[in-house]
N, C-alpha and C positions, 0 to 999 in steps of 0.2 A: 359643933358636929366632929366626931372623931373620924379621921380619915383611916382608911385601911393601910396596913403596913405593906412594905414592900414584898415581904414573903407571902403575904396574903394575894397580892395581885398577881405575883408569878404562878401561885397554885391555881388560881381561877383561870388564868390564860392557859396552863397546861391541861387543866380539866376540859376547857372548851375545845382545846385542840385534839384532845384524845377522843372526845364525844363526836367531833365532826369528822375525824378519821373513820370511827366506827361506824358512823352514819353513812359516809361515802362507801365503805366496804359492804355495808348492808345493801346500799343501792345497787353497786355492781353486782352482788350476788343475786339480787332480785331481777336485774336485767338479764343475767345469764340464764336464770331459771325460766325466764319469760321467752327465751329463744325457741323457735320451733325445732323439731327434731327430725333428723334424716336417718332413717334405718338403713344402714349400710348394706345389710344382707339383701333387704328387699331391692335396694337400688342396683347392686351389683348382678343380681338375678335378672333384672329387667334389662340390663345393658348387654347381657348375653342372649336373651330370648327374643326381645323386641326386634332387633336387626334381621332376625331370620324369619319373621312372620309375613304372611302373604297379605295380611290386612292390618287395621290399627287397633286391634284388641290390646288393652292395656294389660300389663302384668298385675295380678291381684296384690294388693298391698303395697304397691310401689308409687303409685301416682303422686301422693303428696311429696315425697322425697324427690322424685324426679323433677317436678315442677320447681322446688326450690333450687335444685341444682341448675336447672335450665334458665331460670330467672338471673342466677348469679353469673351464667356464661353469657347471657344476653347483656348484662349490664357491664361486662367487660368486652363487649362488642366482639364476641366470638360466635354468637349465635343469633340468628335473625328472630325477631319477635314472633313470626309466624310458626316458628317450630317449638315455642314454649307450649307444649300440649300434654304433658305427662307421658309421653311416648319416647322412650330411649332408643330411638332408631339410629340408623347409620349416620345421619346428620349430626345428631347429638354425640355420638361416639367420637365422630371426627372433631367437632368442637371441643369435646373434653380432651382429646389427645393434643390439640393445640394448646389448651390451657396448660396441660402438664409440661409441655415444651417450653411455655412461656415461665415457667419455674426453673427452667435449666435442667429438668429431668430428661433422660434419654432411654433408648432401648426399652426395656420391659416395663419401666416405670412411666413411660410415655405410650402405653399400648391402648389408650382410650378407655380403659376400665378403671373405674374409680378406685384408687388405692387409698390407704389410710393417710398418708402424709398429703397427698394432693387434695383429698376430700376435707380433711381438717383445715387446710389453709383456705380453700375456697369458702368454707363455711364461717370463717372468722367474723365475729360480729353479726352474722345472718343466721346461722343455725348450728345446733350441736349435732355432733355425729354418735349415733348409738349403734349397738349390736356390731362392733367393729370386727373385721376379718383381717387376719395377719397370717400370711404364708410362712413366715418364720426364716430361719436361715437355711443355707444350703448345707446338706450333709450327704455323706457317702452310704449308700445301701445296696448290699450285693453287688459292687462293682459298678453301680450307677450312681448318679447324683439326682437328689431330690430335695424339696424343702421339708422343714420339720412337720407342717401340717400333713402332707402328703405321706410322711413317713408314719405318723399316728394313725392315718386312715388304713394304710396297708396293714399295720400291726393289728388293728381291730378286725380286718377282714380275715387275716390269718387266724386270729383267735375263734372266729365264728366258724371257720372251716375245719379247724383242728390240725392244720398242717402248714408247711411253709410255702411260700410262693417264690419263684425264681425269676428275676427281671432279665429280659432280654435287651431292653433299652431304659434309660432312666430320662430325666428331665434336662433342660438347659443344654441341649445338645444341637446348637444350630448347624445344618449341613451335614450332620452325622449320618443320616440315613436319607437319601433322596426320595425314596418311596413314602416317607412320612408326610410329606407335603407341607412341611414347617410346623406340624403339630407338637414336636417335640422341641422346637426352638425355646419356648419358655419353661415355666414350672408347671408342676401339677399333672404331668403327663407320663404314663409308663407303659411299656409293652411286656406282658407276662409270658413266659415260656409255658407251653402246654405239651411238651415232651412227656410221653408215657401217660398222658391223661386221656381217659375215655370221654366219649361225648357227653356222658351224664356229669362227669366230674368238671368238664369245661364250663357246663351251664350252670353247675353249683358255684364254681368260682365267680362267674359273672354276676350271679345273683348275690353272692356275699358283698362283692364290690359295689354293686348298686346300693345295697342296703345302707352302706356306710357313707355314700356321698359320691360315688363315681359314676359318670356316664361311661359304661363299659360295654363291649361287644366282642364276640369271638370273630376273628377275621380268618378268612380261608385263601388260599391260593387261587380260587375262582374269583374273588373279588378284586384282586389286584396283583401286582409284582412283589408279592411277600409270601413268606411261608405261614403255616398256621401259628397264630398267636392271639392272645387277649390284649385289646388296646383298651386303656383306661385312662379318663380324664377327671381330674378332681374339680367338681363343680364349684364354681365361685373363687377358685384360687386367682388371686388379683394378679399373678405373674403369668397367667395364660397368654400364650401367643394369640393372635388375631384368629388363626386358623382353628385353634383348639377351642377359643370362645364360641365359633360358629358350631362346633360339634356339640357344644353343651346345649346351645340353643335348639338345634335340631333334635337332641335326646328329649328335651321337655315338650317338643312338638310331635313326639311320636315316630321320629325318624331314625335312619341307621348311622348318621354322621359320616356317611361317604359322599363323594361329589355328586352322584346321581340321586341323592336325597330320597332312597327308597324307604320302605317302612321298616320300623324297628323289628329286628328279628331276634331280639333277645328275651329273656324271661321277664314276666310282667312283676315289677316292684314298684312300691310307692316311691315316687322321686323325692329325695331328701338331699339337702347339703350336709356335710359333716356336722356343722353346728346344729342343724335340726336333729340330726340323729342323736347327738350327744344329749339333747333336752328332751328326748321322747320319754 
């Protein structure tokens, strides 16, 4: 019997090695494809709305993703099993903030609202993250600071209106205005000047802001210790302060975003996020 040459044996071994590596890669790809998905847009929406509800109604489209996140938090001993219910209430928000801090994150990156980095790390080997929200970097606009997502939203509102908007206050301004009650401490929040605007124009501005994904209201001196202005919060900006998150939740629930939680006094517009507006 003729024995195979050394070169033949080496070639066969190499082929087997490559075939095995290819098979392993295919297996890994199959495993990754088999992971369930967490829709980040739906998840973040629930994390803003659910803590403000007076009942246990679930946010539409969010339950499956919330359950995956809650199970991951439970397995890290950050959330008691009884709270794994698909409802992203205050207990889950608190648990998520603890998880963010366990990663070494601080400040706005540990605000209890699922951000891209923390959510991706939580999902490693458990779920994949889709429909990612990214507030972007901080930039200067009209003398104020906002993130690039908010800047894009403002630019689109201006295009719809056909005129410019002047900021009274931007984002990332902790302690800059005591009357703001912390809403401007994070990203996604601006106050817009209404100087020389008629009542009709103010309403038109709020309507345009709402169309592109802001929770927005005209604020008057009769409501608090502030001058006339328009207050706008970019829905689902993952840099929102906790106070601003609460305002978004109230907006979804038909309220005015103030501490008294009165009825919404703005124009009726279909509630959308910036991402939903862009896909419309």
